[in-house]
TORLO-478509 format. One line per 3 residues: number of its first residue (from 0); their letters; for each residue x, y negated, z of C-alpha. Coordinates in Angstrom, 2 decimals. Layout:
BEGIN
NUM	a	X,Y,Z  ...
This chain:
BEGIN
0	mlh	7.13,-13.43,-6.21  9.50,-14.10,-9.33  12.97,-15.35,-8.98
3	tdp	14.45,-17.18,-11.49  17.79,-17.13,-9.60  19.70,-14.43,-10.58
6	akr	21.38,-14.33,-7.28  17.99,-13.78,-5.61  16.83,-10.96,-7.99
9	iki	16.07,-7.78,-6.45  18.82,-5.03,-8.69  17.42,-1.70,-10.20
12	sei	20.09,0.00,-7.76  18.62,-1.75,-4.57  15.22,-0.40,-5.78
15	reh	16.21,3.13,-6.54  18.01,3.06,-3.41  14.69,2.72,-1.32
18	iwy	13.37,5.77,0.48  9.72,5.52,-1.16  11.52,5.40,-4.40
21	tkf	13.70,8.26,-3.92  11.09,10.29,-1.90  8.42,9.61,-4.37
24	ydg	6.05,8.14,-1.73  2.86,6.30,-2.77  0.82,6.18,0.70
27	pad	-1.44,8.62,2.06  -2.98,11.35,-0.14  -6.33,10.27,-1.37
30	ppa	-9.57,11.74,0.11  -11.45,13.96,-2.43  -14.13,12.11,-4.27
33	aev	-16.96,14.34,-2.56  -15.66,13.01,0.92  -15.73,9.23,-0.19
36	tla	-18.85,7.31,1.56  -19.15,3.49,1.28  -20.00,2.25,4.74
39	tpk	-23.52,-0.10,4.72  -23.62,-2.78,6.92  -25.80,-1.02,9.64
42	eid	-22.70,1.37,10.23  -20.02,-1.60,10.38  -19.67,-2.72,13.93
45	frv	-19.61,-6.62,13.61  -19.09,-7.04,17.25  -15.64,-8.64,18.77
48	ps	-14.50,-6.71,21.43  -14.05,-8.84,24.29
């Protein structure tokens, strides 16, 4: 959300202090392209656990 009120805006210093920014974390590593497969509807279990 874009805040137009300057008091509510996040400051660059707050972003730079964030652990993901300082440790260069962008999520888990992507699997190699050869290992990526798309699930077909038959492979997906649509049942709701009881």
